[in-house]
BADRENKOL-635060 format. One record per residue (C-alpha): residue in one letter; y, z, x. Coordinates in steps of 0.1 Angstrom, whole numbers, plus 2048, in hexadecimal, padded with zeros to 3 digits. Example, Ala and Ser with C-alpha at 12.3 -4.5 7.8 and 13.67 -1.06 7.14 Angstrom:
BEGIN
a7D384E87B/s7F5847889/
This chain:
BEGIN
x87D81D7E2/x869829800/x847838804/x83B84E821/x81685082C/x81586C844/x7F087684A/x7F9899856/x81989186A/x83D899860/x84E881878/x863865868/x85E84E886/x84F82C87E/x82A826881/x81C80588D/x80B80286B/x82C803856/x82F7E783D/x8427DA81F/x82E7D87FF/x83A7BE7E5/x82D7C07C1/x82779D7B4/x80B7A779C/x81F7A277C/x81B7C7773/x82C7E877C/x8197FB797/x818821791/x80382C7AF/x7FC81E7D2/x7E182C7E9/x7DD82180D/x7BE82B821/x7AD821841/x791808838/x778820848/x78283C831/x773847810/x79285A806/x7B284B7F7/x7C7869800/x7E786B7EA/x7FD8537D7/x8178467EF/x82F83D7D3/x8318617C7/x8438617A6/x85283F7AB/x84681E79A/x8477FC7AA/x8517E1790/x8467BD793/x85B7AC7AD/x8657CC7BF/x85B7D77E2/x8577F87F5/x853801819/x834815822/x83982A841/x81E839857/x820856870/x823848893/x80285889E/x7EB844887/x7D083289A/x7BE81D87F/x7C97F9879/x7B37EE85C/x7BE7FB83A/x7B67F6815/x7CD7F97F7/x7C68087D5/x7DF8007BA/x7E1811798/x7F780077D/x80A814764/x7EF80E74A/x7D581E760/x7C37FE76B/x7BD7FB790/x7B47E27AB/x7AD7E37D0/x7B77CC7ED/x7A27D180D/x7A47CA832/x7C97C883C/x7CF7CB861/x7EF7E085F/x7F47DF884/x7FC7BA881/x8087B785D/x82C7C0853/x82D7B482F/x8147B2813/x81A7A17F2/x8007AA7D7/x7F67937BB/x7E079779C/x7D577878B/x7BA776770/x7AA79677C/x7AA78C7A1/x7BC7A07BC/x7CB78A7D7/x7E67907F1/x7FC77D809/x80778F829/x81A789849/
């Protein structure tokens, strides 16, 4: 399963913000939105019609011309509940594992 975040480009070259997203929330994720931390717009669901089951991962690709490094994630589970994770420096992070425990969103990244 792969997702593409293009922001207006059609090139498939790797962006410096590309990362692997691992779902360790205990729930199936239906939608994933990735936006610069400075933005007020979540753009579109990068999973498209796919779902991300607990324990699965997906690679999120960016267009090579993206300049922003700080990004936030909005996750929508298949029951419609949602959570946000904020402040990932995707210019230095290559993998993010999301956790959801007792209503608290946490993450590990490398």
